[in-house]
C-alpha positions in Angstrom: 87.7 91.5 98.0 89.3 91.3 94.6 89.5 87.5 94.9 85.8 87.4 95.7 84.9 89.6 92.7 87.2 87.7 90.3 85.3 84.5 91.3 81.8 86.2 91.0 81.2 86.0 94.7 79.5 88.7 96.7 81.4 91.2 98.7 80.0 91.5 102.3 78.4 95.0 102.9 80.2 95.3 106.3 84.0 95.0 106.6 87.0 96.3 108.4 90.7 96.8 107.7 93.2 96.4 110.4 96.0 97.8 108.3 94.1 101.1 108.0 93.3 101.1 111.7 97.0 100.7 112.5 98.0 103.5 110.1 95.3 106.0 111.4 96.4 105.3 115.0 100.1 105.5 114.4 101.3 106.4 110.9 105.0 105.9 111.9 104.7 102.2 112.7 104.8 99.2 110.4 101.3 98.1 109.2 101.8 94.7 107.7 100.1 91.7 109.2 103.3 89.9 110.1 104.9 92.9 111.7 101.7 93.8 113.7 101.3 90.2 114.8 104.8 90.2 116.2 104.8 93.7 117.8 101.2 93.7 119.2 100.3 90.0 119.6 103.7 88.7 120.5 103.6 86.1 117.8 106.0 85.1 115.1 103.9 83.8 112.2 105.5 82.0 109.3 106.2 83.9 106.1 104.8 82.6 102.8 108.3 82.1 101.5 109.0 79.6 104.4 106.2 77.2 103.3 106.9 73.9 101.5 105.7 74.1 97.9 107.5 71.3 96.2 106.8 67.6 96.2 109.6 65.3 97.2 110.2 61.9 98.8 109.1 63.3 102.2 106.5 65.9 101.2 103.1 64.9 99.7 100.4 67.1 98.2 98.4 66.6 101.4 101.4 67.8 103.5 101.6 71.0 101.4 97.9 71.6 101.6 97.8 71.1 105.3 100.7 73.5 106.0 99.1 76.1 103.7 95.8 75.7 105.5 97.4 76.3 108.9 99.2 79.3 107.5 96.0 80.9 106.2 94.1 80.1 109.4 96.8 81.7 111.5 96.7 84.9 109.3 92.9 85.0 109.7 93.1 84.5 113.5 95.8 87.2 113.8 93.8 89.6 111.7 90.7 89.2 113.9 92.8 89.6 117.1 94.3 92.8 115.7 90.7 94.1 114.9 89.8 93.5 118.5 92.9 95.4 119.6 92.7 98.4 117.2 89.0 99.1 116.8 88.4 100.3 120.4 91.4 102.7 120.0 90.0 104.5 116.9 87.6 106.8 118.8 90.1 107.8 121.6 92.7 108.5 118.9 90.2 110.8 117.1 90.3 108.6 114.0 86.9 106.9 114.0 85.2 109.5 111.6 88.1 109.4 109.1 88.1 105.6 109.3 84.4 105.0 108.8 83.4 107.9 106.6 86.5 108.2 104.4 88.9 105.3 104.5 86.4 102.3 104.4 84.3 104.0 101.7 87.4 104.5 99.6 88.3 100.8 99.5 85.6 99.7 96.9 86.6 102.7 94.7 90.3 101.7 94.8 89.4 98.0 94.1 87.4 99.1 91.0 90.3 101.2 89.8 92.8 98.4 90.3 90.6 95.8 88.6 89.9 98.1 85.6 93.5 99.3 85.2 94.8 101.8 82.7 95.4 101.1 79.0 98.8 101.6 77.5 100.0 101.7 73.9 102.5 98.9 73.9 103.5 99.4 70.3 104.5 103.0 71.1 106.6 101.7 74.1 108.3 99.1 71.9 109.1 101.8 69.3 110.5 104.1 71.9 112.5 101.2 73.3 114.2 100.7 69.9 114.9 104.4 69.5 116.3 104.6 73.0 118.6 101.6 72.4 120.0 103.3 69.3 120.5 106.6 71.1 122.2 104.8 74.1 124.6 103.1 71.7 125.4 106.4 70.0 126.0 108.1 73.4 128.1 105.2 74.7 130.3 105.3 71.6 130.7 109.1 71.8 131.6 109.0 75.5 134.1 106.2 75.0 135.8 108.0 72.2 136.2 111.1 74.3 137.6 109.0 77.2 140.1 107.5 74.8 141.1 111.0 73.7 141.6 112.0 77.3 143.7 108.9 78.1 145.5 109.0 74.7 144.7 105.2 74.5 142.7 104.7 71.3 142.2 100.9 71.9 141.2 100.8 75.5 137.8 99.3 76.4 135.5 101.0 78.9 132.2 100.1 80.6 130.5 103.4 81.3 128.0 101.6 83.6 130.9 100.7 85.9 131.2 103.0 88.9 134.8 101.9 89.4 135.9 102.8 85.9 133.9 106.1 86.0 135.7 106.9 89.3 139.1 106.6 87.8 138.2 108.5 84.7 136.6 111.5 86.5 139.1 111.9 89.3 142.4 110.3 88.1 142.3 111.1 84.3 140.1 114.2 84.1 141.3 115.5 87.4 137.9 116.7 88.8 137.7 117.4 92.5 136.0 114.8 94.7 132.6 116.0 95.7 131.6 113.4 98.3 132.3 109.8 99.4 130.1 106.8 99.7 129.2 105.1 103.0 132.2 102.8 102.4 134.6 105.7 102.0 134.9 105.5 98.2 134.7 108.4 95.8 131.1 108.8 94.8 130.1 109.0 91.1 126.3 109.3 91.5 124.2 111.8 89.5 124.4 114.4 92.2 128.2 114.4 92.0 128.1 114.6 88.2 125.7 117.5 88.3 128.0 119.3 90.8 131.0 118.7 88.5 129.1 120.1 85.5 128.1 123.2 87.6 131.5 123.9 89.1 133.4 123.4 85.8 130.8 125.0 83.6 130.9 122.0 81.2 129.1 122.1 77.9 126.7 119.4 76.7 129.4 117.7 74.5 131.7 117.2 77.5 132.1 113.7 79.0 130.2 114.3 82.2 127.0 116.0 80.7 126.9 113.2 78.1 127.3 110.6 80.9 124.3 112.2 82.8 122.3 112.1 79.6 123.2 108.4 79.1 122.2 107.5 82.6 118.9 109.4 82.4 117.9 107.7 79.1 119.1 104.3 80.3 116.8 104.6 83.4 113.8 105.8 81.3 114.3 102.9 78.9 114.7 100.1 81.5 112.2 101.5 84.1 109.5 102.5 81.7 109.8 101.5 78.1 110.8 98.0 78.8 109.1 97.4 82.2 105.7 98.9 81.3 105.5 97.0 78.1 106.1 93.7 80.1 103.6 94.6 82.8 100.9 95.5 80.3 100.5 91.8 79.4 98.3 90.5 76.6 95.5 93.0 77.4 97.7 96.1 77.1 96.5 97.1 80.5 98.5 98.0 83.7 96.9 97.3 87.0 98.8 99.0 89.8 98.1 98.6 93.5 96.8 101.8 95.3 97.8 102.1 98.9 95.9 104.2 101.5 98.5 103.7 104.2 101.6 104.3 102.0 102.3 107.9 103.1 102.4 109.9 106.3 100.6 112.9 104.6 97.4 111.0 103.8 98.0 110.9 100.0 97.5 107.7 98.1 100.6 105.9 96.9 100.9 103.1 94.3 103.2 100.3 93.4 103.7 97.5 90.9 104.2 99.9 89.1 104.2 103.3 90.8 101.8 105.1 88.5 102.1 108.3 90.5 105.8 108.6 89.7 105.7 108.6 85.9 108.0 111.5 84.8 106.5 114.4 83.0 109.0 115.2 80.3 108.9 117.6 77.5 111.2 115.8 75.1 110.9 112.8 72.8 111.1 110.4 75.8 107.9 111.6 77.4 106.7 108.3 79.0 103.2 109.6 79.8 102.3 109.4 76.1 102.2 105.6 76.6 99.0 105.9 78.6 95.9 106.1 76.4 92.1 106.2 77.1 90.0 103.3 76.1 87.9 103.6 72.9 85.0 106.0 73.4 86.7 107.7 76.5 88.9 110.7 77.1 91.3 111.5 79.9 90.1 114.3 82.2 92.7 116.1 84.3 91.5 117.9 87.5 93.5 119.3 90.3 92.7 121.3 93.5 94.1 124.8 93.2 97.0 125.0 95.7 95.1 122.8 98.2 98.0 122.3 100.6 98.7 126.0 100.9 94.9 126.8 101.4 94.8 124.2 104.2 98.0 125.7 105.7 96.3 129.2 105.6 93.2 127.8 107.3 94.9 126.0 110.1 97.7 128.5 110.8 95.4 131.6 110.4 98.4 133.4 108.9 97.1 136.8 108.0 99.1 137.2 104.8 98.1 133.8 103.4 94.5 134.1 104.5 94.1 137.5 102.9 95.7 136.4 99.7 93.4 133.5 99.2 90.2 135.3 100.3 90.9 138.2 97.9 91.9 135.8 95.1 95.5 137.0 95.0 98.6 135.2 93.9 100.1 133.3 96.9 103.5 132.9 95.2 103.7 136.7 94.5 102.9 137.3 98.2 105.7 135.0 99.3 108.1 136.8 96.9 107.1 140.2 98.3 107.4 139.1 102.0 110.7 137.1 101.7 112.6 139.2 99.1 112.6 136.2 96.6 113.0 137.5 93.0 112.2 134.3 91.1 108.7 132.8 91.1 110.1 129.3 90.7 111.9 129.7 94.0 108.9 131.1 95.8 106.8 128.2 94.6 109.4 125.7 95.9 109.6 127.5 99.2 105.8 127.6 99.6 105.2 123.9 98.9 108.4 122.7 100.4 107.7 124.3 103.9 104.2 122.6 103.9 106.0 119.2 103.6 108.7 120.1 106.1 111.8 120.4 103.9 114.9 121.8 105.5 117.6 124.1 104.1 119.6 121.3 102.6 116.7 119.8 100.6 115.5 123.2 99.6 119.0 124.2 98.5 119.0 121.2 96.0 115.5 122.1 94.8 116.2 125.7 94.0 119.9 125.4 93.2 120.9 128.0 95.8 123.3 127.8 98.8 122.2 126.2 102.0 122.6 129.5 103.8 120.4 131.3 101.3 117.8 128.6 101.6 117.8 128.9 105.3 117.3 132.6 105.0 114.2 132.1 102.8 112.7 129.6 105.2 113.3 131.9 108.2 111.7 134.9 106.3 108.7 132.7 105.4 108.1 131.6 108.9 108.7 134.9 110.6 107.6 137.4 107.9 
């Protein structure tokens, strides 16, 4: 559709989408054309990367065009066969209404969003990139100096991006206890491990491990956002992400190239969201359903406490605190939304910074209170 619109060609009023059909019928399967053609049609179509694209002594322009034409025709034929396979299944699966009234009607909206894109302030990103590089160099120098103090070797060179070197420094030099191992049986030095070391040893922000966490955090923000977003914005200073209807099991939209729904909301000088700006004459409007997941849970579960709280305009998190014995609102909020999405004790434990046993107790009280 975007190709048609880019070339000023009309978009047909009636259309179907086999990927959406596949997702609505079975959200757990793969929905790509190649995977579906293999699983359902028993075919093994070529991948685009397998096509000849270079001229040589044995490959002419006509050869390339012919192979490309066959490739495209096979994709078209497979798509139509998948349509004939999936469409009759939508009604028995109870998905026909969602497909026709919601998903198909959303496609033109998403296309319009993708083609318009969102404007970014590239000069701001470039300025932040310069500031981040300076701060990273400062942190790196400070960390290396502290490592040299600990090793009593003032001339040793270190690469703090090297997991192997960090491994030796943390466990052999500084003597911290090993928290967990990697799949290959090596001592892990990931951020979860560093955070656990900080917590267990009550380290201050000028110790090596907290500084290393700060370095990694800023290094990721700089590379993933300040640098990458500026490159993706191109000459127009506009980013055009892809929005996927079938990208989640919960029915929410997802996005990629880049993932615009995963831009961190920070409250420091590295707040990446400041890079996104409205076009001239426009403003950003922020709107959100009020606790929509919990309201739906109350509706479908008919739980008397939840239903009563919402009908009377009460505070659902306060209700959870009262029924479960939770004393912190932050924890009650995580329990409420976490249970909607099926988190277990281990995940909840990491979210609320409590023991797994305590998290399990909260979940049990929520479900049985």
